[in-house]
N, C-alpha and C positions, 0 to 999 in steps of 0.2 A: 802540550796537547790540549785540545778543547773538546769537551763532550757535548752532545746534543745536536739537534738538527740545524741546518744552515746551508747556504750556497757558497761554494768556493769559487772565487773569481780571480782574474788577473788582467792586467793591461796587455793588449795585444803586442806591444813592443817589448814586453818582458820575455817573450818566448825566444829560444835559441835552438837552432838545428842541432840535433845530437841524439844519442841513444844512451841507455844505461838505466840506473835506478831512477824510478819515478818518471821515465820518459812516456810520452803519449804518442801513439802511432795511429795515423788515419790516412785518408785519401784526399788529395787536392781536388776541390770542387769548383774553385774560382781563383783567379789570379788577376790583380789589378795594379798596374804600375802607377806609382804616386811619387815620381821624382826619385829622391834618395832612398825611399822605402817602397816596398811592394806589399800590398795586402793579399794574404792567402787565406782562403776558407778551407778548413780541414774537417772532413766528416769522420767522426769517431762514433761508431754505433749509430744511434738515431739522432745524435747531436752534431751541430756544426759549430766549430770554434773558429774565431778570427784571430790570426796572428799577423804581425807586421815584421817583416824582415828587411835587412839591408838589401837593396836591389841587387847588388853583386852576389849575395848569398842565395837570393831567390831565383836568379837567372836560370839555373839548370832545371828548376821544377816545372812540370807541365801538368795540365789537367789529367786526372786519373792516376797520377803518380802516388806511390806510397811515400809518406813523409813521417819522420820521427822528430820530436822536439821535446825540450825540457823547459820547465818554468822554475827558476830558482825559488826555493821555499820562502825566502824573505820578501818576495814580490807578490805572494798570495794574500788575498783578503777573504775573510769569512764574514758573510752577511747573515745575520740572524733573522729568523721570521718575526 
């Protein structure tokens, strides 16, 4: 564990659909097909996060859908001020 201020980030392709401990849940605000992957913008509170999913996994998602995803802890980066 790291103490102090910082910004927690992750690469969009690290996200995986799912629920459970440390899952984030938001609303789909944009969906852009990009061949084998689909970019999904997810609004969580006042923030919009971009995730990139396998197109097959993203296919059922529509604008305004609720979506839950996890980001494996080993893929998180802490950026210090």
